[in-house]
N, C-alpha and C positions, 0 to 999 in steps of 0.2 A: 504494500500500500504506500502510496506517495502522500506525504503530509504537505498540505498547502500552507505556505508560510505567510504570515501577515505582512502587509506592505508598509514599510516606514520609509520616509524620505527626509533628508536633512538639507536645509537651505541656509547657507551662511550669509550674513549681511550685517550692516551696522544700523544701530538705532539709537536715537538720542536718549539720555538718561532722564527719567521723569522727575518732576519736582519733588515727589514724595520720597525719593531715594534717600535723602538726608535723614528722614525720620526712621528709615529701616536700617539703622546702624548696627554694627556687630556688637556682640555681647561685651567685648572689651571696652567699648566706648560707653555703653550703658552702665556697666559696673564701675568703670573708672570715674564717671561723672558723679557718682554718689558719695565719694569720700573726699575729705580734705585733710591735710596734715594736721589741722588744728582740732579735729574731732577726737573726743574721748572714745575709748573702746566701747562703752555702753551705747554710743550713738550710731554705731554702724547700722545702716538701714536694713530692715528685715528682708527686703526684696533682693538685696545683694547677697545676704547670707543664704537665702533660699536657693540660689543658683548653685550652691556648693553642698547642699544638704544630702546626707546619705539616704538612699531609698530604704523604705521599710521592707521591701520585697525584692526578690531576685528573679529576673526573667528566666523562663525556662520553657522549652517546647512542651514538656509534659511534667507532671508532678514527679518529684524525685522518688526513685525506687532505691531503697537502702541496699538491696541486693546488687543492683547494677553499680551503685557507687562503690560498694565494698569490692566487687570484682574489678572495677576500674582502678581502684587504689592498688590492689594486688598486681595487676598487669603493669601499672606505672613503675613498679619496682622490680619487675621480672626481666632478667637478662636474656631470657629466651626470645625476646622481641628483636634481638640483634643477630646479625649473621653468624658471628663466632661465639656468641654467648658471653661477651665481655661487657656489654653496655645495657643499661635500662634507660627509660625516660629520665629517671632521677639522677642518672650519671651527669647529665648536663643541667637539669632543672632540680637542683638540690634544695630541699625544703629549708635547710639551715642557712641557705644563702638567698632567701627570698624567691626560691624556685628559679634562680639563675645559676651561674657557675663561678662568678667572682673573678674572671679573667677576661682580657680584651677579646680574644678569639679562642674558642674552645677547641677540643680535639674530638674527632669522631673515631670510627673503627680503625684499628691499626695505627692510632696516633695521628691520623690525617688532620691537618689544620683546617678549620672551617673558615669560610670567607666572611661571615658576619657574626656579630656578637650575639650570644644567647639571650633572648628576652625573658623577662620574668613572666609568670603565668597568673598573676593576680587578676581577679575580676573579669575573666574571659567570658563569663555568662552574658555580659553586656556587649561583647564584641560583635562587629559587623563583618570584619575580614581578619585574616590571621597571617602570620609571617610579616617580616619587615616590609615586604612588597605587596602584601594583601592578596597573594595568589590563591589562598583558600577562603572560601566563603562560609564554612561551617567548621566547628571543632571536629566533627566526624571526618570530614575530608582532610583536615589539617593533620590528623594523627598518623595517617599512613605516609605522609611526606618524609619525616625523619626516618621512619622504619625502613623505607625502600630506597632512600638516598644512599648511593654507594659510598659517599664521603662521611655520612653520619652513622647510621646503625647498620647499613650494608646488608639488609636481609631481603628476602623475597616473601611477600605476604603469605603465599601458599605454604612456604616452609614453616613460617611462624605458626600458622594455623595447625599444620600437621604436628608440630611439637606439642602444642597445647592440647590438641585433641587426643594425643597419646597418654595424657595424664588424667587418671580417673577422677582426681579431686577437681581438676579444672573442668572436666566434662560436667560434673555435678554442679559446680558453681555457675557455669554458663546456663545449664538447664534451669536452675533456680532463679537466675536473673532474668531469663527470657522464656518464661513458661509457654508463651504463645508460639514460640519458634525455638525450641530447646536444642540448638546446634552450636557447635564451635565453628565459627566462620569469620570472615573478614568484617562482615556487616556488624555482627554482635560485638566483635572485638573493638571496633571504632566507637560503637554506641556506649560501651562500658567505659572506655577511656574518656570520652566526652562527658559522660555523667559525673565522673570523679572530678574532672577539671572544672566543671561548672560550680562545684562546691568551694572552690578556692577563692573565698572572699576576704579581702584584706581587713585586718582588725581596725577597730575604732582608735583614733589618735586624739591628741590634744586639740588639733584643729577641729575635729568633729565635735568635741565637747564645746568649743568656742562657738561654732555655728549653732549648736543646740541651745545656747543661752548661757553657758558658763563663761562670762566675759573676762574673768581673770585667768583663763586657761592659757592665754598667750601673754608673753612678756611685751613690754613696750617696743623693743626692737623687732620682735616677731610680727607684731601688728603693723609696724612701719613697713616691714618686708612684704606683708600681705597687700598693703596699699600700693607698693611698687609693682607687685606681681600683676595686679589688675589695672594699674595705671601706667606710669611712666615706662616701666620695663616692657610692657606689652606681652608678658608671658601668657596671659589668659586668651590671647588671640587664637592660640592652638591648644593650650592646656586648660580646657574649660570643663565645667561640670564637676560632679563629686569625684569622678575618677581622674580628673585633670588630663583629659584627652578628648580631642574632637573627632577621633577615629579617622582623621583625614591624612593625606600624604603631602609632605612639604619638602622642598629643597631648601635646607637651612645653610647651605654654603660650606659644607664639609668637603675637604679635598678628596680626590679619588675618581675613578672612572666607572664605578658601579652605577648602572642606570636605574636600579630600584624599580619603582612603580612604572616608569617609562617603558622598561623592557616587558613587564607583565602585560601592560595594556597595548603595547606597540604604539606608544604615543610619545613622541619626542618632547612635547610640552611638559610631560611628567618625569622627564629624566632627572636623576639624582634625588627624586622625592621618596621619602620613607615615612612609614606610619608614625604618627605622633605617639610616643610611649606614654603610658600612665606615669604619674609622679608618685603614686602610692608606694610606700615602703622603699623609696629610692635610697634611703640611708644604708640599706642592707643589700643593694643590688649594683653597686659600683663594679666596674667602670661603666661609662655611659656612651650613648649614641649607637647607631647601627653597626659601626665598626669598632666599638669599644675603645676609641682613641682618646677619650677624655677621662682621666682618672678620678677627678674630684669635682664637686659642685662649683668650686671656685674656678676651675678650668672651663666648666660649662658656661658660667656667666661671662668669663673673659672672651670666649668664642663669639658670643653675640655682640660684644663691644668691638672687637678688633680682629677676629679670626675668620670672618666670612669671605669665602672665595666668590668673587663677582662673576656671574654668568646669567644669561637670559632667563633661565628657568627658576631663579630664586623665588621663593614664596612671597606673595603679596602681603602676607600676614607678618613678615619680619619687621620689627620696629627699626627703622633706619632714619637717621643715625641714632645710635644709642650710646650715651655717655653717662656713666654713673660715678658717684664719688666713692671713696673707699668705705665710708660709713654705709652708703646705700648698698654696696656689694655685700658687706657683712650682714646687713639687715635682711637682704633678699635670701641669702644662704640660711640665715637663722629661721626665716619663715619656712623654707623648704624642709627643714628638719622637723617641723611640726606635722608633716604628712606621713611620718613613719612612726612605728611603734618604738617605745622606749627600750625594749629588749627585742632580741630576734623574734620575729612574729610567728604566731601560729594561726592557721586559717580560722576565721570566724565563720559563723553560719547565719543565714537569713532564711526566713520562711520562703518556701517555693511559691512561684507565681506563674500563671499562664499568661504570656504576653499576647495581647490581641493582635491578630494578623490584619493585613490590609482589607479594606472593604467595610461595609456597615454604614451607619449613619454618618452624616456630615459631608457628603459629596456635594459639590456645587457645579452647576452647568456653566462652563466658561470655554472660551476658545483660546485664551492666552494665560500662560503661567510665567511668573517672573522669578528670578533668582537674586537674592540679596542676603547678606549676612550668613552665607552658607546654608540657606534654606530655600525651598520652593514655596511660593505663595500664589495661590492657595496650594496645599499639599494633598488635596483629595478632590478630584474632579470627575465629572461625568461628561462623556461625549458620545456621539453616535458613530457607528462603524462607517469608515470612509471620510469622516470629517477631519479637518486639520486641527492640531493642537500646537500652538506656537509657544516655544519656551525661549524667553528673552533673558540674556545674561546682563542684569543690571548691577552685578557685583563688581568688585575691583579685582576679582580672582579669575583665573582660568578654570573652566569646568569641562566635564566630559559627560554628556548626556548619553545614557546607555540603558538598554533593556537586556537582561540576562534571564531568559525564560526558556523552558523546554520547547515552547511553541515558536519562539523566534529569538534572534539575537540582533542587536543593533548598537553601534557606537558612532557618536557624532564626530569623533576626533577632538582636537583642541577647540573648545568653544571659548573664545576670548571675550573680555568685557565688551558689551555692545553687540555681540553676535546673537543671532536667533537661529533656532532649530525648529523645523516643522515636522511633527510626528503625525502619521496617519495610519490607523489600524483598520484592516479590512474585516477582521473577525471580532465578534462580540466576546466579552469576557472581562476578567480582572487582570490588570497588568501593573507591575511595579517598575517605575522609572527611577534610576539612581544617578549619582555622579561617581565616576570611577576614581576621581581624585579626592572627593569628600563624601565617603559612603554614608555618612549620617544624613545626607540630603536624600529624602525619599518622597516620591510622588506616586500616589495611588491613582490609577486611571481606570474608571469603570466605563467599558465600551458597551453601549446598548446596541441592539440590532438596528440596522438602518431604517427600517420601517416600523420598529417596535416602539413600545412606550416605556 
């Protein structure tokens, strides 16, 4: 059977920025405008603090199954997942090191030096994409990457499954964890690993207590560093929300020829762009950056002041120029320390929560969607099959409009500020439109039949 693909077309062009764009400013501007250096800690506006509040629930595709989590934990520490039986997931993602490895570049099977720094695994339940270049779109698909990578764990998934299936205790554990399909196979293996990894929620810190109302939880210098973070230093442009990441990909001017997200998307405009790492538990996960090149937080701050390599793909969210005083540098680093546990962290737990998928109430019938502040506006629309939906980039950033769906695939290429993309869907149904560079940008499109209601 031949599947008919929906028709999408992209048209690039320039359009003038509307007058309302100034009002649709980024979170950094909104947050930074609310504080002044003269304010006392108790006067921090509630709306600013709310932007950093820890969630009460953890998103999850399904309610946690304790048996799946237990199996995933066992598999995470099992060296049979590697080709020669020498490595487990925990070999690189050490719980005592914040689920990282504490070195600039780790080693894979047979001591092979890896090309990128090992990222920490905190709060992945909220993730949109995984790996530094975002090439995996789920924890399940991510888990097989290191296992089958010849430079990392160097195994073949069928061999791993055979070794586990030969173990009677493992067969029983898989059967208990997946009673609806009690087999040892790659699908259940990845489901179990993902179930465990979704439980790795970073612990509450002093900053969380400050946000929750304990105004003396931060020192004067730490509070001043917070103000710098959301104001002059512009860190919040990318490190936003309670996890301190916008889930997007940015070229921050580090030297090197690693194309990062650009290679994954086949998009030169995203060259040298890497995923914004969370700042949670960063005191325990040094060194920093995708290449592990910066050993301390002081070096990280210095990079943004004077270490940026100039090139056309630099992120529009970089604060340029940035000049801090010695006191401001010290205060900024002091604040960053409040995002980490006082002692080596242990995973916290939050109640499970089923995240609502696209669709449902709230769709509006429009023919134009705008992009500003790394958001689609509106973000839930309804059109008829065959009608055009224009997406206008009113942002200061480069975007990449895309549809990744079993029914169709589409990528606009580099959509520069002022460019417009016109989408047209032939088939009715529900579609998700995202940005390949800023995956938190999500547009739900309900396509009604051409002659339907």
